[in-house]
N, C-alpha and C positions, 0 to 999 in steps of 0.2 A: 382125692383129698390127701391121700397118703403121699402121692407124688409131689404135690405142692408143698407139703410140710417138709419133705426130704430136701427139695431144692432150696427152701427157705433156710433150713439149717446149714446147708452147704454154703449159701451166700453169706450168712452171718459169720461162719468160720473163716471164709476167705477174706471178708472185710476185716475181722479182728487180726488175722494173720498179716494182712497188708498194712494195717495201722501199726502193728508191732514191728513190722519190718521197716516201715518209714521211720518210726521212732528210733530204731537201732541204727538207721542209716544217717538221719539228720541229727547232727550234734549241735547243741546250743553254742553260739559264739561267746567268747570270753571278752568282757568289756571292763574297762577301768578308766576313771577320770584322772589323767596324769597331773594336770595343773590348769590353773586359770591365770593368765598373765595379762598385765596392763600393756597394751600395745602403744597407746598414746593418751595423753591428757591435754585437753585444750580448754578454752573458755566455754565451749559448747557442751562438753561432756567427757566421759571416759570411754575409750575404746578397749574392749576386752577380747581376748582370744582364749577359748576353751579347747584344750587338747584332749581328745578321747582316743584311747588305744583300743583297737578292735582286732581280735585274733580269730581267724576262721579255721577250725580244726577239720572241716569237711573236705571231701575230694571234689567239690564243685565250687563255683564262684557264688558268693552271696551278693544279693542285689544291693543297690545303694541304700543306706539307712536314712530313715526319717527321724528327725529329732524334735520332739515337743519340749519346749522350755518355758519356765516360769521363774521370774526373779522376785524375791521378797526383800524388803528393807526393814530392818528392826522388827522382824517377824510379822510384818504386814505386807499383804500382796501389793505388788507394784506394776509389773508388766509381764506379758507372756506372748508367745508366738510359736511358729513352726519353721524349722530349717531343714531343707533337703540337701543332703550331701551329693556331690557329683563323683564320689569315689566308690567303686565296687571293690569287694574284697575277694581276691583270687583264692583258689584252694590252697590250704596249708600256708596261708600268708598272714602277716600282721601289718596293719597300717595305722596311721594316726590321722584322725579326722579333726581338722581345725574348724571350730565353730565360732564365728565373729559375733560380737554383741556390743551394742553401744548403750550406755546409761546417760541419758540427757539430764544436765543440771537443771534446765528450765522445768522439765516435767517433774524432776525430783523435788525441787523447792515448792512447786505448786501442790504436790501431794503430801509433803512432809515439811511444813514450815518450821517445826520444832528443831530440825537438824541444822538450821541455817547458821547458828552460832557455834556449831561443833567443828572439830577439825577432821573428823572421819565418821563413817557410819558402817554398821554391820549389814551384810547382805548374804543372801543364799540363792544359789542357782539350783533348781530342781530340773533334771532332764529325764525324758523317757525316750529311749532309743528303740526303734522297731524296724523290721525288715519286711515291708509289704509284699504280699503274694507268696511268702515262703513259710513263715512261722505264724501265720494268722494274725490275731490281734495281740500276740505276745509283745509286751513292752518291757525293756530292761531299765530299771530306775538307777539314776546316778545323782549324787548330790555333792555340792561344794559350798563351803561357808568361808567368809573372810571379811576383811575390812578395806574400805576404799576412802581416799581423801575427799574432803569437801572443798569446793571452790571457795577461796577466801577473797573478800572484797579488798582490793588494793587501797592503801591509805595515802591520802594527799597530805604531805607535811610542809610546814612553813619553810620557805627557802630565803634566799638573800635578795635584796632589792637595792638599786643604786641608780644614779643619774649617769647615763652614758653620753648624753648630748644636751646642750642648752644653748639657745640663740635668741634672737629678737622675736622669733615666731612662736617659740614654745620650748618644751623640754621633752626628752625621751627617757623613760624609765626602763632599765634593764632588770628583768626579773628571772630568777632561777627557781623553778618549781621542782620539788623532790617527790617522787612517787615510790612508795615502798611496796614491794611484791612479796607477800607472805606465803605464796604458793610454792609447791615443789616442782614447778615447771615455768618456763618463761612466758611472759605476756607482752602483747604489743603496747606501745605508748598510747595513752588515751588522747582524745581530742580535748584540748584545754579551752574552755570558754571563760572569759573574764569581763568584769565590769568595774570601771573606775568611777567613783562618785565623790563629789565635794558638797558638804552641807546637805547631804541626803539627796542630791540631784545627780543623776547619771550624766557624766560628761562624755565618756567614750566606752564602747563595748565592742568586742570582737572575739575571734577564736584563733587558735593556732594548733597545728597538728605536726607532730614529730614522727619521723619514720624510725624503724628499728624496734627492738624489744628490750624489756627489763628482765635481767637474769633471775632465775629461781632463788628465793630467799634473799634477795638483794634489793637495792634501790637504784633508781635512775633519775637523772636530772634533765629537765626540759627548759631550754633557754628561749625567751622571747622578749621583744621590745614593745613598749606601750608609748606611743607618741601623743602628747597632749598639747593642744594649741592654747595660747594665752587668751585668745578671743572667746574660747569656750568657758574659761575660768572667769573672765570679766563679767559674763552674764550672771554668774553666781555672786560675785563681789557686789554688784549693784543691788542685789536683793538682801545683803547682810548689813547695810547701813555703815556704821562706824566700827564694826567688829575688826579686830586685829588678826584673827585667825579663824580658820574653819576646819571642821573635822572632815577627814577623807577616809575612804575605804576602798581597798582592792579586793573584790570578790572573785574567787576562782571556783570553777566547777570542772571536774574530770568526767568525761563521758566515754565509757568503755564500749558502748554499743553492744552489750551482751544481754540477751533476753532474760537471763537469770537475775541480772542486776537492775532490771527495768523498774523505775519508780523509787529506787534507793538513792539517797542524797549522799554524794561524796564531794563536799565543798569545803572551802576554807575562806575565812574573812580576815584580812590584814588591815587593822585600823591605823590611822595616822593623822597628822594635822598639816594644814597648808597655811603659812603666814600670808597675811593680806596687806601688809604695810606698803610694800613696794612690788610692783609687777616683776621687776628684774630679780627679785629675791624669792620668787615662788618656788620653794623647794620642799617637797613633802618629807616629813620625818616619820618613816614607817618602822 
């Protein structure tokens, strides 16, 4: 029994000595969150890059770090995940780990409808950096708070309209639609859907798509033509009896095909009148 107690004491002493030696050998890495930069902003969301500086004071290479992350919006939990870096940190070396993160506008609006009318929102990124198989379950916390811009719905503004062509078959309206982009990044031109009606009856409807983009904080113009046949207007005239004019309306709708804007109305109605006295004088006054 005395022999067993002796070896037990020796084992405990060796264990304590080994742990103390390891603690004196393994030094904790030094971590700091240098910055969080906006890499890109699109109609889909914001692409962020978090730059984490890691310094290895040890005489051996540290394994690749694992980063647990969580994003909160206006102090409310939003999304979380895990990122594993492909960068090991060599002895006595200092590296920067770039951690990409995307904030989806679609998911953001579905979670926080109250921020839709705002121009920016407050966010926080909480990180837990660990080095599996070396420092056990030790996690080094890092935090960053800031403001991010909210995607703004472009505005469809009233433009100019005129007759570009008129003959015995009908007339062609030339319309210029203005789209204002209130965002801090360029957006593509939307698909323009339009419907021309006389006396409440739709005569012609179609769509037009322009290529290119609208610059940030600026407006762009989309030009398109609307051809109207007299035969189509005659069907309306016959239903109006002795009326000398009829109300007309050009209804426009801008479709940006963005999930965050799904279900939102971005349209414009341009009322006018069509004189009905003589077919050759059918000129809308818009």
